[in-house]
C-alpha positions as CSV (number, residue, x, y, z in Angstrom):
1,K,-14.0,-16.3,-12.0
2,T,-12.8,-17.3,-15.5
3,K,-11.8,-20.7,-16.8
4,L,-8.1,-21.5,-16.3
5,E,-5.8,-23.9,-18.1
6,K,-4.7,-26.7,-15.7
7,E,-1.1,-25.3,-15.5
8,Q,-2.5,-21.8,-14.8
9,A,-4.7,-23.1,-12.1
10,E,-1.7,-24.9,-10.4
11,F,0.3,-21.7,-10.5
12,I,-2.6,-19.6,-9.1
13,N,-3.1,-22.2,-6.3
14,A,0.6,-22.1,-5.5
15,I,0.6,-18.3,-5.3
16,K,-2.6,-18.2,-3.2
17,F,-1.1,-20.9,-0.9
18,S,2.1,-18.9,-0.4
19,A,0.3,-15.6,0.1
20,D,-2.1,-17.0,2.7
21,N,0.6,-18.6,4.7
22,L,3.1,-15.7,4.4
23,L,0.4,-13.6,6.1
24,V,0.4,-15.9,9.0
25,I,4.2,-16.0,9.2
26,I,4.6,-12.3,8.9
27,N,2.0,-11.6,11.6
28,D,3.9,-13.8,14.0
29,I,7.3,-12.3,13.1
30,L,6.0,-8.8,13.7
31,D,4.7,-9.8,17.1
32,F,7.3,-12.3,18.2
33,S,6.8,-11.4,21.8
34,K,3.4,-12.9,21.5
35,I,4.9,-16.3,20.7
36,E,7.4,-16.0,23.5
37,A,4.6,-15.3,25.9
38,G,2.8,-18.5,24.8
39,K,-0.2,-16.6,23.6
40,I,-0.4,-18.1,20.1
41,S,-3.6,-20.1,19.7
42,F,-3.9,-23.4,17.9
43,E,-6.8,-24.6,15.8
44,K,-8.2,-28.1,15.9
45,T,-9.5,-28.8,12.5
46,V,-9.4,-31.8,10.1
47,F,-6.6,-31.7,7.6
48,N,-4.7,-34.0,5.2
49,V,-0.9,-34.2,5.4
50,R,-0.7,-35.2,1.8
51,E,-2.4,-32.0,0.7
52,I,0.0,-29.9,2.8
53,F,3.0,-31.7,1.3
54,M,1.7,-31.2,-2.3
55,A,1.0,-27.5,-1.6
56,L,4.5,-27.1,-0.3
57,I,6.0,-28.9,-3.3
58,N,4.0,-26.7,-5.7
59,S,4.9,-23.5,-3.8
60,F,8.6,-24.2,-3.6
61,G,8.9,-26.0,-6.9
62,Y,9.8,-23.0,-9.0
63,K,12.4,-21.7,-6.5
64,A,14.0,-25.2,-6.4
65,S,14.0,-25.4,-10.2
66,E,15.7,-22.0,-10.5
67,K,18.6,-23.5,-8.6
68,N,18.4,-26.8,-10.5
69,L,17.6,-28.7,-7.2
70,K,15.5,-31.8,-6.9
71,L,12.6,-31.3,-4.5
72,L,11.4,-34.6,-3.2
73,Y,8.7,-35.7,-0.8
74,N,8.0,-39.0,0.9
75,I,4.9,-39.9,3.0
76,D,4.9,-43.2,4.8
77,K,1.9,-45.3,3.8
78,E,1.0,-45.8,7.5
79,V,0.4,-42.1,8.0
80,P,-3.4,-41.6,8.5
81,E,-5.1,-39.6,5.7
82,H,-7.1,-37.3,8.0
83,L,-5.8,-35.8,11.2
84,L,-7.1,-33.3,13.7
85,G,-4.9,-30.4,14.6
86,D,-3.6,-27.1,13.3
87,P,-2.6,-27.3,9.6
88,V,-1.6,-23.7,9.4
89,R,1.0,-24.0,12.1
90,L,2.3,-27.3,10.7
91,N,2.6,-25.6,7.3
92,Q,4.3,-22.6,9.0
93,I,7.0,-24.8,10.5
94,L,7.5,-26.8,7.3
95,T,7.6,-23.6,5.2
96,N,10.4,-22.3,7.4
97,L,12.4,-25.5,7.2
98,V,11.9,-26.1,3.5
99,G,12.6,-22.5,2.7
100,N,15.8,-22.6,4.6
101,A,16.8,-25.9,3.0
102,I,16.5,-24.5,-0.5
103,K,18.1,-21.2,0.5
104,F,21.3,-22.9,1.8
105,T,21.5,-25.6,-0.9
106,D,23.3,-24.9,-4.2
107,K,23.3,-28.4,-5.7
108,G,21.7,-31.7,-5.0
109,E,18.3,-32.1,-3.4
110,V,15.9,-31.2,-0.7
111,E,13.6,-33.9,0.7
112,L,10.4,-33.5,2.8
113,K,9.4,-36.6,4.6
114,V,6.9,-37.8,7.3
115,V,7.0,-41.2,9.1
116,P,4.9,-42.5,12.0
117,I,6.5,-43.0,15.4
118,K,3.4,-44.5,17.0
119,I,-0.1,-45.1,15.7
120,T,-3.1,-46.0,17.9
121,N,-6.8,-46.0,17.2
122,K,-7.1,-42.4,18.2
123,K,-3.7,-40.8,18.0
124,A,-0.8,-40.5,15.5
125,S,2.7,-39.5,16.7
126,L,4.5,-38.3,13.5
127,E,8.0,-37.3,12.7
128,F,8.6,-34.7,10.0
129,R,12.0,-34.5,8.3
130,V,13.5,-31.9,6.0
131,R,16.8,-33.0,4.5
132,D,19.1,-31.1,2.3
133,T,22.5,-31.4,0.6
134,G,23.5,-27.8,1.4
135,I,26.2,-26.0,3.2
136,G,25.6,-27.6,6.6
137,I,26.0,-26.1,10.0
138,P,29.2,-26.0,12.0
139,E,29.1,-28.2,15.1
140,N,29.7,-25.3,17.5
141,K,26.6,-23.5,16.1
142,I,24.1,-26.4,16.3
143,R,23.3,-25.7,20.0
144,T,22.3,-22.1,19.3
145,I,20.8,-22.3,15.9
146,F,17.2,-22.3,17.3
147,E,17.7,-19.1,19.3
148,S,16.1,-15.9,18.3
149,F,18.0,-13.8,15.7
150,T,20.7,-16.4,15.4
151,Q,22.2,-17.8,12.2
152,A,25.1,-20.1,11.5
153,G,27.5,-17.2,11.3
154,D,28.0,-13.6,10.2
155,E,29.0,-14.8,6.8
156,I,25.6,-16.6,6.4
157,T,23.8,-13.3,7.2
158,R,25.9,-11.4,4.7
159,L,25.5,-13.9,1.9
160,F,21.9,-15.1,2.4
161,G,20.2,-12.4,4.5
162,G,17.3,-13.2,6.8
163,T,16.4,-12.3,10.3
164,G,17.3,-15.5,12.1
165,L,13.7,-15.8,13.5
166,G,12.5,-18.7,11.3
167,L,14.0,-21.5,13.3
168,A,13.2,-19.9,16.7
169,I,9.5,-19.5,15.6
170,S,9.5,-23.1,14.4
171,K,11.0,-24.5,17.6
172,Q,8.4,-22.7,19.8
173,L,5.5,-23.7,17.6
174,V,6.6,-27.3,17.8
175,E,7.1,-27.2,21.6
176,M,3.8,-25.4,22.2
177,Q,2.1,-28.5,20.6
178,G,4.0,-30.8,22.9
179,G,6.6,-31.9,20.4
180,K,10.4,-31.6,20.0
181,I,12.6,-30.3,17.2
182,N,16.3,-31.2,16.5
183,L,18.8,-31.5,13.7
184,T,21.8,-33.4,12.5
185,S,24.3,-31.6,10.3
186,E,27.8,-31.7,8.9
187,K,29.5,-28.6,7.4
188,G,29.6,-28.9,3.7
189,E,27.5,-32.1,3.7
190,G,24.0,-30.9,4.4
191,S,21.5,-30.9,7.2
192,T,18.4,-32.8,8.4
193,F,15.9,-31.0,10.6
194,Y,13.3,-33.2,12.2
195,F,10.4,-32.7,14.7
196,T,7.7,-34.7,16.2
197,V,4.0,-33.7,16.8
198,D,1.1,-35.8,18.1
199,Y,-2.2,-35.5,16.3
200,E,-5.6,-37.0,16.9
201,I,-6.9,-39.2,14.1
202,A,-10.1,-37.7,12.7
203,T,-13.3,-39.7,13.0
204,A,-15.7,-40.2,10.1
205,D,-18.1,-37.8,11.7
206,Q,-15.4,-35.1,12.0
207,I,-14.3,-35.6,8.4
208,N,-17.9,-35.3,7.1
209,A,-18.5,-32.2,9.3
210,S,-15.3,-30.6,8.0
211,K,-16.4,-31.2,4.4
212,A,-19.8,-29.8,5.1
213,K,-18.3,-26.7,6.7
214,V,-16.2,-26.1,3.6
215,T,-19.2,-26.4,1.2
216,E,-22.1,-25.1,3.4
217,N,-21.8,-21.5,2.2
218,V,-21.0,-22.3,-1.4
219,D,-23.7,-21.7,-4.0
220,V,-26.2,-20.9,-1.2
221,D,-29.0,-18.6,-2.5
222,I,-28.8,-15.4,-0.5
223,S,-31.1,-13.4,-2.8
224,G,-33.9,-11.5,-1.0
225,L,-31.9,-10.6,2.1
226,K,-32.2,-7.0,3.3
227,I,-28.9,-5.3,4.3
228,L,-28.3,-1.9,5.7
229,V,-24.9,-0.4,4.6
230,A,-23.3,2.5,6.5
231,E,-20.3,3.8,4.7
232,D,-19.0,7.4,4.2
233,H,-16.7,6.7,1.3
234,E,-18.4,7.1,-2.1
235,M,-16.2,4.5,-3.9
236,N,-16.9,2.0,-1.2
237,R,-20.6,2.7,-1.4
238,L,-20.6,2.2,-5.2
239,L,-18.7,-1.1,-4.9
240,L,-20.8,-2.5,-2.1
241,K,-24.0,-1.6,-3.9
242,K,-22.8,-3.4,-7.1
243,L,-21.6,-6.4,-5.1
244,L,-24.9,-6.8,-3.2
245,E,-26.8,-6.3,-6.5
246,T,-25.0,-9.3,-8.0
247,W,-26.2,-11.4,-5.1
248,K,-29.8,-10.0,-5.6
249,I,-29.7,-8.5,-2.1
250,S,-31.8,-5.5,-1.3
251,A,-29.6,-2.7,0.2
252,D,-30.3,0.6,1.9
253,I,-27.1,2.7,2.0
254,V,-26.5,5.6,4.4
255,E,-23.4,7.8,4.9
256,N,-22.7,7.5,8.6
257,G,-23.5,5.7,11.9
258,K,-26.0,8.3,13.0
259,L,-28.2,7.7,9.9
260,A,-27.9,3.9,10.5
261,V,-29.1,4.2,14.0
262,E,-32.0,6.3,12.9
263,K,-33.0,3.6,10.4
264,I,-32.9,1.0,13.1
265,E,-34.8,3.2,15.6
266,A,-37.5,3.8,13.0
267,G,-38.2,0.0,13.1
268,K,-37.1,-0.9,9.6
269,Q,-36.1,-4.6,9.5
270,Y,-32.8,-5.8,8.1
271,D,-31.0,-9.2,8.1
272,I,-27.5,-7.6,8.4
273,L,-25.9,-4.3,9.1
274,L,-22.7,-3.8,7.2
275,M,-21.0,-0.8,8.8
276,D,-17.7,1.1,8.4
277,V,-15.9,1.5,11.7
278,Q,-14.6,5.0,11.1
279,M,-17.2,7.6,9.8
280,P,-17.9,11.2,10.5
281,E,-20.7,12.4,12.9
282,M,-21.0,8.9,14.4
283,D,-18.5,6.1,13.9
284,G,-19.4,2.4,13.7
285,I,-18.4,1.6,17.2
286,E,-20.6,4.3,18.8
287,A,-23.4,3.4,16.4
288,T,-23.2,-0.2,17.4
289,K,-23.3,0.6,21.1
290,K,-26.5,2.7,20.5
291,I,-28.2,-0.1,18.6
292,R,-27.3,-2.7,21.2
293,S,-28.9,-0.4,23.9
294,L,-32.2,-0.2,22.1
295,D,-35.2,-1.9,23.8
296,T,-36.4,-3.6,20.7
297,S,-35.8,-6.8,18.7
298,N,-33.6,-4.7,16.3
299,S,-31.0,-4.4,19.0
300,K,-29.9,-7.9,18.2
301,L,-29.3,-7.2,14.5
302,P,-26.1,-8.9,13.3
303,I,-23.5,-6.3,12.5
304,I,-20.4,-6.7,10.4
305,G,-17.7,-4.0,10.9
306,V,-15.7,-2.9,7.9
307,T,-12.3,-1.6,8.9
308,A,-8.9,-0.7,7.5
309,F,-7.4,-1.5,10.9
310,T,-6.2,-5.1,11.5
311,G,-4.2,-4.8,14.7
312,D,-5.3,-6.8,17.7
313,D,-6.2,-3.8,19.8
314,K,-8.3,-2.2,17.0
315,V,-10.1,-5.5,16.3
316,S,-10.8,-6.0,20.0
317,D,-12.4,-2.6,20.1
318,V,-14.7,-3.5,17.2
319,I,-15.8,-6.8,18.8
320,A,-16.1,-5.2,22.3
321,S,-18.5,-2.6,20.8
322,G,-21.0,-5.4,20.1
323,M,-20.3,-6.1,16.5
324,N,-20.7,-9.8,15.6
325,E,-18.0,-9.9,12.9
326,Y,-15.5,-7.7,11.0
327,I,-14.0,-7.7,7.6
328,S,-10.9,-5.7,6.5
329,K,-10.5,-3.4,3.6
330,P,-10.2,-3.9,0.7
331,I,-13.2,-6.2,0.9
332,D,-12.8,-9.8,-0.2
333,A,-16.2,-10.6,-1.8
334,D,-16.0,-14.3,-1.0
335,K,-15.2,-13.7,2.6
336,L,-18.0,-11.1,3.0
337,R,-20.5,-13.6,1.5
338,E,-19.3,-16.3,3.9
339,K,-19.8,-14.0,6.9
340,I,-23.2,-12.9,5.7
341,V,-24.4,-16.5,5.3
342,A,-22.9,-17.6,8.6
343,L,-24.5,-14.8,10.6
344,V,-27.9,-15.1,9.0
345,R,-27.8,-18.9,9.5
346,E,-26.9,-18.4,13.1
347,Q,-29.6,-15.8,13.7
348,E,-32.5,-17.1,11.6
349,G,-31.7,-20.7,10.7
350,A,-31.7,-22.3,7.3
351,S,-35.2,-21.2,6.4
352,K,-34.2,-17.6,6.2
353,L,-31.6,-18.4,3.5
354,K,-34.0,-20.7,1.7
355,L,-30.8,-22.9,1.4
356,K,-31.4,-23.3,-2.3
357,P,-28.3,-24.1,-4.3
358,G,-27.3,-21.3,-6.6
359,K,-26.9,-22.1,-10.2
360,V,-23.7,-23.8,-11.1
361,A,-22.6,-23.7,-14.7
362,E,-23.1,-27.0,-16.5
363,N,-20.6,-26.0,-19.2
364,D,-18.3,-23.2,-20.2
365,E,-21.0,-21.5,-22.2
366,E,-23.1,-21.0,-19.1
367,R,-20.3,-19.1,-17.3
368,E,-20.9,-15.4,-17.2
369,E,-17.4,-13.9,-17.4
370,P,-16.6,-10.2,-17.2
371,K,-15.0,-8.7,-20.3
372,P,-11.2,-8.2,-20.0
373,K,-10.3,-4.6,-19.2
374,A,-7.0,-2.7,-19.0
375,S,-4.2,-4.5,-17.4
376,K,-1.3,-3.0,-15.4
377,S,1.0,-3.6,-18.3
378,K,-0.8,-0.8,-20.2
379,Y,-0.1,1.8,-17.6
380,K,2.7,2.9,-15.3
381,Y,0.8,4.0,-12.3
382,I,-2.7,2.5,-12.2
383,D,-3.9,-1.1,-12.1
384,L,-7.6,-1.6,-12.4
385,S,-7.6,-5.4,-11.8
386,Y,-9.3,-5.1,-8.4
387,L,-12.0,-2.8,-9.8
388,N,-12.5,-5.0,-12.8
389,E,-13.1,-8.0,-10.6
390,L,-15.6,-6.3,-8.3
391,S,-17.4,-4.6,-11.1
392,A,-18.1,-8.0,-12.8
393,G,-17.9,-6.4,-16.2
394,S,-19.9,-3.3,-15.5
395,N,-18.5,-0.4,-17.6
396,E,-20.9,2.0,-15.9
397,L,-19.6,1.2,-12.4
398,L,-16.0,1.5,-13.6
399,L,-16.7,5.0,-15.0
400,K,-18.4,6.0,-11.8
401,M,-15.4,4.9,-9.7
402,I,-12.9,6.6,-12.0
403,K,-14.9,9.8,-11.8
404,V,-15.0,9.7,-8.0
405,F,-11.2,9.4,-7.9
406,I,-10.7,12.2,-10.3
407,D,-13.2,14.5,-8.7
408,Q,-12.5,13.9,-5.0
409,T,-8.9,12.9,-4.5
410,P,-7.1,16.2,-5.3
411,S,-9.4,18.2,-3.1
412,S,-8.9,15.6,-0.3
413,I,-5.1,16.1,-0.5
414,E,-5.6,19.9,-0.4
415,R,-7.6,19.6,2.8
416,M,-4.9,17.5,4.3
417,E,-2.3,20.1,3.5
418,Q,-4.4,22.7,5.3
419,Q,-5.0,20.4,8.2
420,Y,-1.2,20.0,8.5
421,R,-0.7,23.8,8.5
422,D,-3.5,24.1,11.2
423,E,-1.9,21.3,13.2
424,N,-5.3,19.6,13.2
425,W,-3.8,16.1,13.6
426,Q,-7.0,14.2,14.5
427,T,-8.8,15.5,11.3
428,L,-5.7,14.9,9.2
429,R,-5.6,11.3,10.5
430,G,-9.2,10.7,9.6
431,E,-8.8,12.2,6.1
432,A,-5.7,10.0,5.5
433,H,-7.6,6.9,6.7
434,K,-10.5,7.7,4.4
435,I,-8.4,8.2,1.3
436,K,-6.4,5.0,1.5
437,P,-9.0,2.7,-0.1
438,T,-9.2,5.2,-3.0
439,F,-5.7,4.3,-4.0
440,I,-6.3,0.6,-3.5
441,F,-9.2,0.7,-5.9
442,V,-7.2,2.2,-8.7
443,G,-4.2,0.0,-7.9
444,V,-1.7,2.8,-6.9
445,K,0.0,0.8,-4.1
446,E,2.5,3.5,-3.3
447,G,-0.3,6.0,-2.7
448,K,-2.0,3.7,-0.2
449,Q,1.3,3.3,1.6
450,I,2.0,7.0,1.8
451,F,-1.4,7.9,3.3
452,E,-1.0,4.9,5.7
453,I,2.2,6.5,7.0
454,I,0.6,9.9,7.2
455,E,-2.3,8.4,9.2
456,K,0.0,6.8,11.7
457,S,2.2,9.9,12.1
458,A,-0.9,12.1,12.7
459,E,-2.3,9.6,15.2
460,K,0.9,9.2,17.2
461,K,2.1,12.8,16.6
462,E,5.4,11.4,15.4
463,N,7.6,12.2,12.4
464,L,5.3,15.1,11.6
465,D,8.0,16.9,9.6
466,D,7.9,14.1,7.1
467,I,4.2,14.8,6.2
468,P,4.7,17.7,3.8
469,G,7.0,15.6,1.6
470,L,4.6,12.6,1.8
471,L,1.7,14.8,0.8
472,A,3.7,16.2,-2.1
473,R,4.5,12.7,-3.4
474,G,0.8,11.7,-2.9
475,K,-0.2,14.7,-5.0
476,E,2.3,13.8,-7.7
477,L,1.0,10.2,-7.8
478,T,-2.6,11.5,-8.0
479,I,-1.8,13.7,-11.0
480,R,-0.1,10.8,-12.8
481,A,-2.9,8.4,-11.9
482,I,-5.6,10.8,-13.2
483,E,-3.7,11.2,-16.5
484,E,-3.9,7.5,-17.0
485,L,-7.5,7.2,-15.8
486,E,-8.5,9.9,-18.3
487,I,-7.1,7.6,-21.0
488,E,-8.9,4.6,-19.6
489,K,-12.2,6.6,-19.5
490,E,-11.9,7.0,-23.3
491,V,-11.2,3.3,-23.7
492,I,-14.2,2.3,-21.7
493,A,-16.5,4.8,-23.4
494,A,-15.4,3.4,-26.8
495,E,-16.2,-0.1,-25.6
496,M,-19.6,1.0,-24.5
497,E,-20.3,2.7,-27.8
498,V,-19.3,-0.4,-29.8
499,S,-21.4,-2.7,-27.6
500,G,-24.4,-0.4,-27.9
């Protein structure tokens, strides 16, 4: 949300591109059986091959330069500019191939190329090639190189690491789209991996619709909407309240699903219900089912579930309960806004949103930028970057959030210690689940990971003997984080005093 130099913007875009696509790749690796069962779904969206190539070059450019390699790309002029297919899967395949090429090449170059095999009015059959001047693959390994968990030899695994899944995943993704993948290679001389995929050529209407979809929720005026928030965690409530205020949205905030149901039963009208999935007294899933069973117009209220769970089984439970959408924690403000706009548009049409473009800064002076706060370099344990972003420069909100962590986290850990002694696994699991976002907010990643492990152990009743040690480490991290947060409180208070 601040102005970036051109080079900074390029680096940020490369990082974001890598992160977004690594998430897709990691998810597939973790559930490889899903690919083997042919259950991977493919999108059909408009995309530009040139943009994918440029993003790959930017993403891998630094790694190539570290090894003093040339990273080249070549797009045949006959390749259509806009195609219809799955750009994420194409990128996933190319990321595997380009990553391998750089990994196994110590000198020379890596080239990414696409050429047309056959072009008609409606379809384009394309061949993608990734060529390197690396170590090559022995002839007796070429036949098996695409098999799961296979590499070119034990020495390769020892020297370069890796799981041997990348090429297997790529092969199956290509074949599931009706294509073929192969390679030519000579040991010590390099390799060329190549695959073919058929894509539809996007029509003018499809291109225009795609552009409209990208921009339809940008700068839409959503002020005046009424949202009910059900959230039991105080830090989450504070953040959501501030976030909705910045969008000029009126929000009623309650602490559990039971209170949310009571609000709806009383006949109060809302445009959206934003509801945590796991809450005391009545969780979000049960509350949603009760709302959907009401014999009133309120039963159709759009509901967005907020959840720390991202597994397929948990998400399916959320959707099966009757929720329209879900968003994972920590909440991405832009994604939440998009979901709100999409659901209100779907339910009420454009008139409800007043589809009035929001104000766009004409120049740098019109941009409202939050004041820079403490960065991670200043502290060993905490990182307030996420809070600074969501607080949009509000020192008051930062102080409130810090106070909540200091006041509530130690007592929460003490309760977990007692729950462990009482062997109350269900309550322990819930407490661990609830405390995770607290550590995310103050940037203590290890703390979040610790309580995630405790939550899973308590849920599955596995590795229970590890919990006391984890709680002890969690308590130690909390003490250290509080020491740094106390310092930050003084810094913020001084800033507020200077600014009046």
